[in-house]
N, C-alpha and C positions, 0 to 999 in steps of 0.2 A: 898242355902243361905250361907252367910259367916260363920254362926255357924256350918253348916253341913260340910263345907270344913275344918274348924278347927278340928272338931270331927274326920273326916276321916284321916287327917294328924296325929292327936294324936294316933289314933288306929294303924296306920302303923309306928309310930315313925319317921315320916318324918319331917325334919327341913325346915321351911319356914320363911323368913324374908323379908318384903318389905323395900326397901331403900328409901332415901329421894326423894321427888318429885323435878323435875327440873322446869324451868320457864314455860314450856308448860303443866305442870301437869303430865308428864310421870315419871315412876319410874321403876327400875329394881328389880327383886325378886331373892334373893339368896335362893337356896333350895337344898335338897338332890338330887343326880343324880342316881335314881334307877328305875327299871321297875319291877313290881310285876306280878307274874303269879297266877291268881285266878282260882279256880275250879268253876264248875257250882253252887255250894252252897255258893260261896263267900269266901271260905277259901284260905288263902295264901299258895301256894304250893312251891314257890321258889321266889327268889329275885335276880335280876341281876344288878350288878354295871358296871361301864365303863371298868373294866378289863376283863370281860367275852367276849370271841370271839363270832362271829355269829354262828360258829359251835357248841360251848358249849351251847349256848342258844337254838339252834334248837334241840340238843340232849336232853336237859332237858325238853323242851316242849313235844317232842315225848314220852319221858319216863313217863310223867305224864298223 
């Protein structure tokens, strides 16, 4: 539900903002650019931004 999405975004401190709708009703969404690594219990173990390389991300995933 929209409420659950807002709650998840808040829990992970993710920024989300829908832009204005165009004539067709379409809109862009501005948001944080992050990927989260969650363990089987749902705990956040790491967070990857755009500056992390594929090698760094793979190393982190293997380590966890």
